[in-house]
N, C-alpha and C positions, 0 to 999 in steps of 0.2 A: 807648858809642856817641858821647857828647859829646866824649871825649878824642880818638877817631879822627877826628872832623870837624875839631877844631882843628888837628890834625897835618897833615891834608890842606891846610887853608888856609895853613899856614906854608909847606909845600912849594911851593904855588902862588906864594906871595910871593917865595920864594927863586928860582923859576924866572923870574919877572918880573925880578928884580934880581939877576942872576948876578954882576954885577961887584962891585967892592969896596964894603964897607959904609961909609956916612957916618952921622953923627949924625942927619941928617934922615931918612935911610932907616930907621934903628933906630927912631925915634920913630914912623914910620908903621906899622911892624910891630907895635909895642906897641899903637897905637891899633886896628889891625885885629883884634888877638887879644882885646882887651877888648870890642870890638863884637861879635865872634862869640860870645864867652863870655856876654855879657849876653843876646844874642838866644837862644842855646841854653838858657840856664837859665830863661828866662821862657816857654818853649814848653809849651802844655798837654799833658797825657798822662793816660791812664786808669790808675788805681791798681790796679783789680781788674776782672775780667770780671762781667758781669750774670748772676746766678744764674737758673736755670729754676725757675719757681714753679708749684705745683699748688694749686688752690683749688677747693672745691665750689661749685657754682652757688648764688648769693645771699649768698656770703660776701665779705669784703674781702680785696684782694690788694695788695701793695706791690712795686715794682720799683726797685732802687737802682742809680744810676749815679755812681761816684766819679771826679772829675776833679781832677788836681793842676796848679797853675800856669795857672789859667784865664786869668788877667789880664783883659783887656778882651774876651775872646771870650764867645760866647753858647752855651748848651746847649739842645737841642731834643729833644723825645720825639716818635717817629712810629710809628704802628701800620702795619706794612708790609702785612698782609693786606687792610686796608681802604684803604691808601694814603691815610692821613689824619694831618695834623699835629696832634698833641694839645696840646703846650705849647712855648713858646719862652721860654727864661729863666724868669722868675717868672710869666708870663702863660699862661693857659689858652686855647687857640685853638679847641678842639673846642666844638661846641655840646651835647655830651653832659655833663649836669651831674655825672655819676658820676666824672669824671676831675678830678684835682687835683695840684698840685705843691708840694713843700717842699723847702727847702735847709738844710742844717746840716753843718758840718764836711767840707766839699769833697763832700758827698753830696747828689745831686739825686734826690729820692725821688718817683715817680710812684705815686699812689694810684688804685686802681680799686675804687670802692665797689660792693657788691652785684653781684658779677660775673655777667655773662650768657654764654650759650654764644657770642654774637657776639664776646665780647672775647677768645676763644681765639685764639692766634696769636703771631707774632714781633713784638717791639718793639725799636725802634732808638733808642740814645742818640747824638746827633751834636753834634760841636763845630765851629763855622764857621771853622776855620782854612783856610789855603790850602797845600797841598790839604786837603780836609775829613778829619776823623778820626771814626770811629764804631765802636760795637760793638752786638751784638744779644743779646737774651734772649727766652725762650720763656714764655709764660703758658698753662698748661694748666687748662681749666675742665672739671671732671668733673661728672657729673649721676648721682645715685642712680637706681635703676631705678624705672620707673613702669609698671604694668600697664595696657594699652589695653583697656578694657572693650568698647569698640565692635568690637573685632577678636577678642574672646574669648568663649567659651562663657557664657551667662547664669549667674547665681549659683544657679539651680535648673533642672534638666533631668530629663525623665521619658522612660523607654524601657520597652517590653513585655519581659517576660522571654524570654530565649533570643535576643533581637535584638542587633545590633552598634551601637556608638556610638563616635564620635571626639570627645573634649573637647579644645578649643583654648585656649591662653593665649598672648598676644602682650604683649611689653613693650619699652619704649625705655629709653634711658639712655646714658651714655657713661662708660666703654667699653660695648660692646653686652652686655646682661645674658644670664645663663645661666638657663635655666628647668628646674626639677625638679618632680617630682610626688611626693606622699606622701598616705597615708590619715590622716585626723584621729585615728581610733582605733588606729593603729599597726599594723594588719593588712597582710598583703602584698597587692600589686596583681597581678592575673592578666593578664598580657599575652602575645600571641603564643600563644594556646591554653594550653598546660600550663606555661608559664614564669612563675614568681612572683618578684617582686622588691619589696623595701621602698621603694626610690627609683627613679623612672623619669626619665631625661633626655630633654628635647625639648619643643618647643612643643605638640605633638599627642600626646595619650594615647589610644591606640587600645584598646578593649575589645570582645572578640568573645564572642557568645552569653552575654550578661550573666545572671547569676543573682541571686536575692534576697539571697544571702550578700554580694554586692558593693554592695549598697545602703548609702549613708552619704554622709559629707562627704569631699571630696577637697580637698587644698591644692595650689595652684600657687604655687611660690615662685620669685621672680626675684632674682638677685644679680649684682654686677658688681664687688665689692670696695670700693663706696663706700657707707658706711652712710647711712640703714638699708636693710636688705633688706625687700622688700615681698612680700605673698601674697594670694591670692584663694581664698575658700572657695566650692566649688562642690557642691551638694548633688545626688547622684544618686539619683533615685527609680525603682525597678524595680516596674512594675505587674503584678499577677497576680490571679487570681480567688480567692475565699476557699477555705481548707481548714480541715478541723476534725479534731482527734485526741481521742478519748475514752478516758481511762486505764481507767475501770472502767464497762462497759455494764450490769452487774448489780449492784445495791446492795441489801442486805437489812438491815432494822432492825426492832426490836420497836415495837409500838404504844405510844403515849405517849411516845416518845423523839424527840430531834432527829437529823436526818440531813443531811449535806452532799454534794452531787454537783458535779462540775466538768467543764469542757471547755477544751481548748486550740485557739486558732484563729490562722491566719495570713492576712493579706490586705493589699493595697495597691492603690488607695487605701484609707484607713481605712474599716473595715467597720462597719455597724450590727449590734450583737450583742444578743440578747435570749433569754428562755426561754419556752416555750409548754408548757401542760398542758391536755389536753382541748380543743384548738384555741382556747385563750384565752391571751394574753399574760400572763405572771406579772409582777405589779408588787410593789415592795416594800410590805410590811404586817406586821402582828403575826404573821401566819402565815409569810411568806416574807421571807428577807433575801438580797438579791443583792450581789455584789461583783465588780467588774471591775478587773483590773490590766493595764495596757498598757506595752509596751516596743518601740519602734520599730514594726515590722509585726507583732509578736506580741501576743496578748491572751489572758489567763487568766480564764475565766468561772466563778463559784462560786454555787450556789444552796443555802441552808439552809432546810429544812422543819421548823418547830417543831411539837412535839406531834403526832406522826403519828397520824392516825385512819384509819379504814377507807376513806374517801373520798380519801385522799391517796396511796393505792398505785396504781401504774400507770406509764405511759410519760411521761417528760419529754423535751423536745426543746430542744437548744441550737442557734440559728440564727444564721449569719453571712451578711451580704449587703453588696455593694458595687456599683459601677457596671458591673463586669465579670462578675458572676455571684452565685450563691447556693448555699450548702450548709448541711447541718444534720447533727447527731448525736443519737442517741437513747439514753436511760438508762432502764432499767426499775427502779423501787423496789418491792421486795416485802416482805412481812411475815414475820419469823421469830419463833417463840414465845419468851416470856420464860423464863428458867431457873426451876426449882423454887425456892419459898420455903424458908427454913430449917425452919419448923414441919412442912410436908409432908414434908420429908426425915426428920425425927425420927420422925414416925408410920410412915413407910414402913420405916424401919429397925427400929422396935419390932415391927412385924408380921413382918418377915423374921426377927428374933431369936426370936419365939415360934414361928414355923414350925420354925427350925432347932433348937429345943429339943424340939418334939414329934416331928419325924421320926426322930431318932436313938433316942429311947425306943421308938417303934413298930418301927423296924428291929431293935432288940435283942430285943423280945418275939417278933417274927415268926421271928427267926433261931432263938431258943430253942425255940419250938413246932415249927419245922420239923425241927430236930435230934431232938426227941422222937419225932416221927411217923416219921421215917426209921428211927430205932433200933427202933421197934415193927415196922415193916415188915420189917426184917432178921430180927427174931425169929420173925415169921410164916413167912417164907420158909424159914428154917432148920427150923422145926418140921414144915412140910409136905413138904419135899424130902429127908428123910433116908432112905436105903435101908432097906427092911425095917421101916418105922415103921407098923406095922398095929396099933398098941396103941390103948387106949380113948381116950387123950388126943388121938391123931391123928383118930380117929373122930369125937370130940366137937367138935373145931374145925371139921371138914368139915361136920358137921351144922349147926352154928350159922352157918355162912357162907351167902351167897346162892347161887343156882343158877348164877351166871355162872362158867364155867371155860374154860380154854384149854390147848392142848397145848404143852409146853415141848420137844418133840422137835425136833431141828434139821431145817430144810427144811419145817417146818410139817406134817409127816405125821402121822397118827393112829396110835397104838399100841393094843394090846388094851385097856389101862387108860388112858382119856382122861378129861379133865375134862368135866363137863357144861356145856352152852352157857347163855348168859344168857336167862333166862325160859323154861327148858326148851327152848331154841331150838336153833340150828344149831350143828354142830360145826365145829372148826377155824377159828373166827372171832374177830376182836378189835374191840372197840368203837372207833368213830371218835373221834379226839382223845385216845385214851389211848396210854400207853406201856408197854412191858414193861421193868421194872427187874430186872436180873440181880443176884444177890447176889455178895458177894465169894468165896463158897465155893459154886459151883454143884453140883448133885447128881452123884454118881459115875456112876450108871446112869440113863439116860433112860427105858428101858422099865419100865413098871410104876410109875413114880414120878409123882406128880401134886401140884400146888400149888394150894391154894384161893386163889382171887383175890377172893372176896367180902368176906374180911376186909380187903383192901387198898382197896376202893372208897372208904371215907370218907377215907382218907389221900390218895388221888389228888385228890379234890374239894377237900380243904383246901389241898393243894399248888397247884393251879391258881388258887384264889382269892387265895393269897398272892402268887403270881406276877403276877396281874392288878393286885392293890393296889400292889405295888412298881413295876410299870411305870407306873402313873399318877403 
């Protein structure tokens, strides 16, 4: 650029003096060339542009302006957005004490201490040449996010179960912050009825038909790329009347032992929980031990009854009560007998062993006696039922027998030769409760053949006694 300017000046001089060259004219051209060169070499110029600077609010910022061949000219800094002259040469013009200027190695450095958001904008470095030369740089002041509590939901909010609620979180900063929601316990957030998400974007978190499972702490997090990010913790309380669940409504234990009964309850606001027996509140003592474990809106109630006695058996009630209602559960404690002691078991076993030794021997004797009696009955039947046995032996046995006789003819009919009835009594009759025993070899001819029953009567009586004995 400098060389082109010099050539232009020479051409202008040649046009002015187109005629022949003289020594005086040549000396004039040399002088003009030196003058132009001197002027052009001393002209101020910017060595590099002003960079754009980004700084967080409250931090320090520096804007450099590098000028070569300044000579006797002055450098000034101007805030364009405010239309404010900040410095001229080494002097600070602005009344804002946070601005200052330093110079070193052709560099004029503008210092902005503890930058404010008002300091954001364009800054001009200007040299008072004619015409004026200048260049511009931009100072960006970023602001971390800040949650506006006055425009947001309070840190604790309550809602009745199955109702709707909108939680709001507002934040400012530069650039504009982004708002996200998440649960502190890491559970999913139920939005838009059945939709569940881990993270929800937006200033307003809508919750419909809130349940007790959605109770807890929610985090509203604001971010804009400028550290640090900020969050607000909002506790959602879901209010409902107490509920009680009894695992075991019937509990048995022997007298003299300890027993523990328990109830599970859910309620919010926090409920008053206690035990009642015989319309009297149960208090901790040597007799009773109470234990309550609470976790959020859940509570576990335990009651231990020591050394159960007759008066300790009955109905125990666990009661839960809060501002929204009251409920109770009932547990019945009953007595169960103690198991038998070892000494009683030994005695009982000894008696059973003795009985087991006596009964087999009795059964063996009875069986042998029964077999003997049956054998004798067979012989009597064979002796009286043989055809043509009208010998003296047959007559003697008939004479020694009792008068009770019965017909052995089929159909119960009486033949010419019939047995005499019991006590000289009726014919064709059989005593009640008696049975007729047929032999293995019945008589070949029924007519004229009779059997004496009187000899069998003792056997029948003995047989019945044995059957009665065995049945007992």
